[in-house]
N, C-alpha and C positions, 0 to 999 in steps of 0.2 A: 569369301562371303563374310566371315567374322573378323576380317582384318581391319584394323584402324589405320588410316593413313597418317604418316608422321606429320604432315602439314596441317591436319585438322585438330591436333591436340596442341593447345597453347603451351609455350615454354614458360618456365618460372623465372628464368634469368635472361639478361641481355647477352648478346653474343658480340664477338669482335674477331678481327683477323689475328691469327696466332702469332704472326711476326710482330704485332704491336704489344704483346704481353710483356710486362717488365720482367727482367731476369733475376730479380731477388737480390741475393747477396753479392752477386757479381760486381755491382757498381760501387758499393760502399768501401770495400777494403782491397779491391783488386789491384789498384795501382801500387799501394805501399807493400802489399804482400808479394806481388810479382817482382817488385824492385828488390826486396830483401832476398828473395829466392835466387834472383840472378846474381846478386853480390855474393851470396853464400856459395854459388858454383865456382866463383873465382877466388874464394877465401883460402888462405893457407891453413895447414893443420893446427897450428898453435895460435890462431888469431880469432878474434870475435868482431862482429859488426857493432858499431856504437851509434845507435839511432837516436837523435835528439827528440825528446818528448815534445818540445815546443813546436816541432814541425809536423806532428801527427794531427790529422783532422779529427780522428776519433780518439777515445781514451786508450791508454796503453793496454788495459784489460781487454778491450774489444779487438785491438790489433793483435794482441797475443793469442786470443781465441781464434781469430781468422787465420793466423799463421799456423796454429796447431791443426786446424781443419785441413788446410792446404798441404801441410807436410805429411799428415797421416794418409791423405788421399794419394799423394805421390810416393808413399812408402819411404819417406826420408826421416832421419832422426836428427832433430836439432834441440838445443837447449836455450833457455832464456833466463835472464836476470835483469834487474832494474834497480835504479836508485832514484833520487829526486829529479834528476835531469836527463837520464838516458835509459833506453832499452837496449840491452846487450843480447846479441844472438850469435850462436856458433853451431857448427856442425859437430855431431857426436859421432866419434869413431866406434865401429862395431867391435 
């Protein structure tokens, strides 16, 4: 009796199919971060990756932040350093 039908109340926002929703951060840094992580898996104990800054689409700070988020999520420990030309990344032993 006192029920309001869902179809009779107008919605405030437009709707869309969930599969069409953008995935946020996944696209921006996913390629470079996943490439770095794959190379880190193959890296020797006393070695570091030398990533040319000129090849990065985003700034080194943004790539470093994305890498930090990904490694924390995966429970990995890595360290980074940089100079004017390269971003250096290596595994940290426990």
